[in-house]
N, C-alpha and C positions, 0 to 999 in steps of 0.2 A: 949562707946564714940569713935568717929572716930579718927584715927591717922591723925591729922591735916596736918603735914608736907607732908605725902604721898598723902593725899586727894588734897591738893593744887597743888602738882606736877601733879597729874592725870588730874586735871581740867585746868592746864596751868595758874594758878593764883599765884601771889606773896603775901607775907605777907602784903605789902603795899596795894595791891588790896583789900584784905579781910578787912583790917582796914578801908579803905575808904568806902566799901560797908556797913559795920556795924556801921560806925560813931564812931569807937573806936580809941584810941591812938595807933599808930604803935608799940610803946614799949610794950603796954599791950598785943597786939596780938602776938608779938614776944615771950613774956613770955609763952603764951599758946602753941605756935608752938614748940619752942626750949627748953623750960625749964619745960614743963609739968604742968604749973600753971593752976588751975581750974578757969574758968570764973565766975564772979558773977552771981547770978540767972538771973538778967535782961539780961546780955550779953550772958549767956548760951542759953536763949530762942531765942535771935536774931540769934545766931550762928546756932542753930538747924533749925530754919526757913530758913536761908540762904542756909545751906547745903541741906536741903530737896528740896528746889525749884531750886537748881542749879547743882545738881549732875548729871553727865553723867553716869547713872547706869551701873553696870556690874553685871547682874543677874546670880546667880547660882540657878537652879531650881531642886527641889527634883525629884527623879524618879517617873514616872507616876504609880499611883496605884488608879485609879479612874478618874473621869472627871476633877478634879482639883488637882494641885500640888502647894505647897508653894515655893516661891522663896525669896532669900535674896540678897540684893545688897552688893557686897564685898567691895564697897567703902564707903557707908554711913550707912549700917546696916538696911536700910528700908526693910520691908517684905511686900509681897502681894501674892495673889493667881493668878495662871495662868491656863487657860483652856487648857486641853491636846488635844482636837480635835475640829474640826469645828462643828461636830454633835455628841456630847457626848452620846446621847441616843442610836444611832445606830452604829456608827463606833467603839467607844471604846468597847461597849458591845460585838459586833461581833468578833473583834480581840482578846479580852480578853477570850472569850469562846473558841475560836480556840486554843489558847495557853494552856489553862488549861485542855483541853480535850486530848492534845497530850501526 
């Protein structure tokens, strides 16, 4: 689960902004942010969708070890694969062979 207080600060949003976007009472959202209360299943789904669609991602991408590397957003926890080169069949293979032969 995302640390909501930090995530809101990173996004430049207030608790009031989040409450308005989700259609939830401000006091309920304050409980999630400041008191660690867990949202109801319906609100948890709305919150997850809101975070996923509004996160200004800060990706940390695993070290290259092939044509793809997995990355994880340090703000929302989303994961995805990233291509390590524009032409993975030629560029990556050529540079990888050169390094392993040394």
